[in-house]
SEGUVEX-633795 format. One record per residue (C-alpha): y, z, x. Coordinates in steps of 0.25 Angstrom, whole numbers, plus 5000, padded with zeros to 4 digits. Layout:
N
YZX ...
***
This chain:
180
500050005000 501050035011 500749905018 501049835004 502349915003 502749875018 502349725014 503249725002 504349795009 504349695020 504349585010 505549645003 506249665017 505949515021 506549475007 507749565008 508049505022 507749365018 508849385007 509849445016 511149385011 511649285021 513149295024 513249185034 512149085038 512548965048 511748875056 512948785058 512048665054 513048625043 514248605052 514648475059 514348465074 515548475082 516348525094 517348635092 516848645077 516948755068 515748785059 515948795044 516248935040 516548985054 517849005062 518048965077 519249025084 519649035099 518848915103 517848825098 516348805095 515448685093 514448655082 513348585090 511848555088 511048455079 511148335079 511348315094 512648375096 512548465108 511248515102 510748605112 509648665104 509048555096 508448595082 509548705080 510448625071 511948645073 512448765081 513748825087 514148815102 515048935103 515948885114 516548755108 517048635116 518448685120 518148785131 518448895121 517348965114 517648985099 517449115091 516549075080 516649165068 516449185053 517049285044 516049355035 516249445022 515349565024 515149685016 515249825021 513949905024 513149775023 512349745036 512449605041 511549525051 512149415060 511049325065 511349205074 510749115086 511349095099 510948995110 511348965124 512348855127 511348755133 512448695142 512848775153 512248885162 513048995156 512549105148 513449115135 513849235127 514249245113 514949365106 514549385092 515349475082 514949505068 515849605062 515949725072 514549685078 514449605090 513549545101 513649465113 512549365116 512249285129 511249175131 510949085143 511148935142 509848885136 509549005127 509048955114 509349015100 509349165101 509549245088 510549355087 510849465077 512049555074 512249655063 513449705056 513749795045 515249795041 515949925037 516849855027 516749735019 517549615023 517649495033 516849505046 516849405057 515549345064 515949285077 515249215089 516049195102 515549125114 515949185127 516149055134 517248945134 516648825141 516248745129 514748795130 514348905121 513148975115 512548915103 512648985089 511748955077 511149015064 512149125061 511849215049 512349345043 511549415033 511549545026 510549645030 509749735021 510249875023 509249975030 509050055017 508649925010 507649895021 507150035021 506950025006 506149895007 505249945018 504950075011 504449994999 
***
């Protein structure tokens, strides 16, 4: 009986996680390819980013669709950001993929900020897609910024793809589901 409860709880948990409300989900595939471009719904400030990839436009990781070169073609890395309306006390999970630049010998670094949470990621030149996560729970409801800033300024930056922000079930909900 205990095993059955655990199985049911796991199924409910998986269902709950699968139904996590997406706040943002962008693989950049619907954007036109271009140098010094701005992806739909995003803002670029202080420099530029490029939308590259398939079909055959600086496609360094074939089969990945379109993605962002975080250091555009002006020798000034742009700050790629989006404003999100978030609710107080609700935990949010940011997930995204980064890859090396595939063009020069430098290790690249990117600073990621999500509300008051942040991380810095560094990858070597030929690093393939690497998954990252960052969580944030706002103390007050309102607009919060999600941003990606490449540390370079040489027209060659880390690659960004598959950015998503979802709500996360609260720990009490998880405990209730797991207890059956």
